[in-house]
C-alpha positions in Angstrom: 0.3 -0.1 0.0 1.2 3.3 -0.8 1.3 6.4 1.2 -0.4 9.4 0.0 1.7 12.2 -0.5 0.4 15.3 2.0 0.8 19.1 1.2 3.2 20.6 3.8 1.4 23.9 3.9 -2.6 22.7 4.3 -2.0 19.1 5.1 -4.6 18.2 2.2 -3.7 15.2 0.0 -1.4 16.6 -3.2 -4.4 15.8 -5.4 -6.8 17.8 -3.6 -4.4 20.8 -2.6 -5.4 24.1 -3.1 -2.3 25.9 -1.8 -1.1 27.1 -5.4 -4.4 28.5 -6.4 -4.7 30.4 -3.3 -1.0 31.7 -3.9 -2.1 33.0 -7.4 -5.1 34.9 -6.0 -3.5 36.7 -3.0 -0.4 37.9 -4.6 -1.0 40.2 -7.5 1.8 39.9 -10.2 3.2 43.1 -11.4 3.9 43.2 -15.4 6.0 46.0 -16.5 8.7 47.2 -19.1 12.1 48.4 -18.8 14.8 49.0 -20.9 18.3 47.6 -21.3 21.3 48.2 -23.5 20.9 50.4 -26.7 17.3 50.7 -25.9 16.1 47.3 -26.0 12.5 46.6 -24.5 12.6 43.8 -21.8 9.0 42.6 -20.0 9.4 42.0 -16.4 6.9 39.9 -14.3 7.6 40.3 -10.7 5.5 39.6 -7.3 5.8 35.7 -7.0 5.3 34.2 -3.9 8.3 32.1 -2.9 6.7 28.5 -3.3 5.8 29.6 -7.0 7.1 27.7 -9.6 8.7 30.6 -11.3 10.9 28.3 -13.9 8.1 26.2 -15.2 6.1 29.7 -15.8 9.0 31.4 -17.7 9.4 28.8 -20.1 5.5 28.8 -20.9 5.4 32.4 -21.2 8.6 32.2 -23.2 6.9 29.7 -25.8 3.6 31.6 -25.8 5.2 34.8 -26.7 7.9 33.4 -28.9 10.8 35.2 -27.2 13.9 34.8 -25.1 14.0 35.3 -21.5 15.5 34.5 -18.0 14.5 34.2 -14.3 16.3 36.5 -11.8 15.9 36.9 -8.5 12.4 35.6 -8.5 11.1 37.6 -11.2 10.8 36.9 -15.1 12.4 38.7 -17.8 11.0 38.4 -21.2 13.0 39.8 -24.6 10.5 42.6 -26.3 7.3 44.7 -25.0 5.0 41.8 -24.6 3.2 43.4 -21.5 -0.2 43.2 -23.2 0.1 39.2 -24.3 1.4 38.4 -20.8 -1.0 39.9 -18.9 -3.8 38.0 -20.9 -1.9 34.6 -20.6 -1.4 35.1 -16.5 -5.0 36.1 -16.0 -5.9 33.2 -18.0 -3.9 30.8 -15.6 -5.7 32.3 -12.8 -3.1 34.9 -11.4 -4.2 38.6 -10.4 -2.3 40.7 -12.2 -1.8 44.5 -12.5 -0.2 45.9 -15.3 2.5 48.8 -14.5 2.9 51.5 -17.2 
């Protein structure tokens, strides 16, 4: 008999754990544009909870907007100005998002 994997935060089995969805709704993400060398635009997504799987989300966003990017210090950087696309994609995934101009 296999032991059920239990969430450390809420104590529920992993199959019905709601911690990840709660963290998505509680912490609003900020999407802004920054400029780098030679005026190149970079879209920055910040405000993730410590337990968020930022690497997997970054990989998905890079694929959806067809751009390169990285994860630095707990925030995602995408090459180019993709603020509108990223806001829509994150809201579709259930995150609370605010766009900073």
